[in-house]
C-alpha positions in Angstrom: -0.1 0.1 0.2 2.9 2.4 0.7 4.2 2.2 -2.9 1.3 2.6 -4.7 1.0 6.2 -2.4 4.2 6.4 -3.3 3.8 5.1 -6.6 6.7 3.1 -6.6 7.3 -0.6 -7.1 7.6 -2.3 -3.7 11.6 -2.6 -2.7 13.5 -5.8 -3.7 16.5 -5.1 -1.9 17.5 -7.5 1.3 17.2 -5.8 4.7 21.2 -6.0 4.6 21.4 -4.3 1.3 18.8 -1.4 2.5 21.3 -1.1 5.8 24.5 -0.9 3.3 22.7 1.5 1.0 21.2 3.5 4.1 24.8 3.8 5.6 26.9 4.9 2.3 23.6 7.5 2.4 24.7 9.0 5.9 28.5 8.6 5.0 28.4 10.3 1.6 25.6 12.8 2.4 24.4 14.9 -1.0 24.6 18.4 -0.4 21.3 18.8 -3.0 19.3 16.7 -0.5 18.6 15.5 2.8 16.4 12.7 4.5 15.1 12.7 7.7 13.2 10.6 9.9 9.7 11.7 11.4 9.2 10.9 14.9 6.3 11.0 17.8 7.7 12.5 21.0 7.9 9.3 22.1 10.8 8.6 19.5 8.8 6.2 17.5 9.6 6.4 14.0 6.9 7.1 11.4 7.9 7.9 8.6 10.5 10.3 6.4 10.6 13.2 4.9 13.0 14.9 2.2 14.2 17.9 0.3 15.6 17.0 -3.0 16.3 18.6 -6.3 17.6 21.6 -4.7 18.6 24.2 -6.7 20.3 27.7 -5.4 20.5 29.1 -8.1 17.2 29.3 -8.9 16.5 29.1 -5.2 14.1 25.7 -5.1 13.3 22.8 -3.9 11.3 19.6 -4.5 9.9 18.5 -1.1 8.4 14.5 -0.3 7.0 12.9 2.4 5.8 9.7 3.8 4.0 8.4 7.1 4.5 4.8 6.9 2.9 4.0 9.9 -1.1 3.8 9.2 -1.8 4.3 13.0 -0.5 8.3 12.4 -2.4 8.9 9.3 -4.6 11.7 9.8 -3.1 13.2 13.3 -1.5 16.2 12.1 1.8 14.6 12.1 2.8 15.0 8.0 1.5 18.4 8.2 3.6 19.5 11.5 6.4 18.1 9.7 6.0 20.0 6.1 5.5 23.2 8.4 8.6 22.3 10.2 10.6 21.6 6.8 9.6 23.9 4.9 10.3 27.0 8.0 13.8 25.3 7.3 14.1 26.0 3.8 12.1 29.4 3.7 14.6 30.9 6.4 18.1 28.9 7.2 18.4 28.1 2.9 16.6 30.9 2.2 14.6 28.9 -0.8 12.1 31.2 -2.7 9.9 28.2 -4.0 9.2 24.6 -2.7 7.2 22.4 -4.8 6.0 18.4 -4.6 4.2 16.0 -6.9 1.4 14.1 -5.3 -0.8 11.3 -6.5 -3.8 13.3 -8.7 -6.3 10.8 -5.9 -4.5 11.3 -2.5 -7.1 13.9 -1.2 -5.6 13.1 2.3 -2.4 14.6 1.3 -3.7 17.1 -1.0 -5.6 18.8 2.3 -2.7 18.1 4.3 -0.4 20.0 1.8 -3.0 23.0 1.5 -2.8 23.2 5.0 0.9 24.1 5.1 0.4 26.8 2.2 0.9 24.5 -1.0 -1.2 25.8 -4.1 -2.3 23.4 -7.1 -0.3 24.5 -10.1 -1.2 22.3 -13.0 -1.4 18.3 -13.3 1.4 16.1 -14.7 2.0 12.8 -16.0 4.7 10.6 -15.4 4.4 6.9 -16.9 1.2 6.0 -16.1 0.3 8.1 -12.8 -1.3 11.5 -12.8 0.1 13.7 -10.3 -0.4 17.6 -9.0 2.2 19.6 -8.8 1.9 21.9 -5.9 4.1 24.7 -4.9 4.5 27.3 -1.8 6.4 30.7 -2.3 8.4 31.9 0.7 6.1 35.3 0.4 3.1 33.1 0.3 4.4 31.1 3.4 5.6 34.2 5.2 2.1 35.8 4.8 0.7 32.7 6.0 2.8 32.3 8.9 3.0 36.2 9.8 -0.3 36.1 12.7 
């Protein structure tokens, strides 16, 4: 089900290969992307969030999030996590635009992204899947959070 929500195929690598890949990713970080764990206040890992395709010249990046533990869906964790990362991207990295692609039928994700200030830009076809491109501009985000 998570692969369907992420428009990917289920992972076929072994757990050992996954650990090796993850360790290499931590050892040799890519400045254009960063993956972070999403945890509850009790320290339970429930998902991941990342930014990637960081373009410092155009001051933009793409955002992706997966709350993988269904027990925590529709509980505000996704919205809170996206808001926290947006604050970092706009205030620390000083980006002007953050965008994302979400599946056209994933209304729960779209509602969450809208709460964080994202606006629908257009429909996008990627392979067999229909996505919605959404974006939030720093100026709009600052206005939303100025109160």
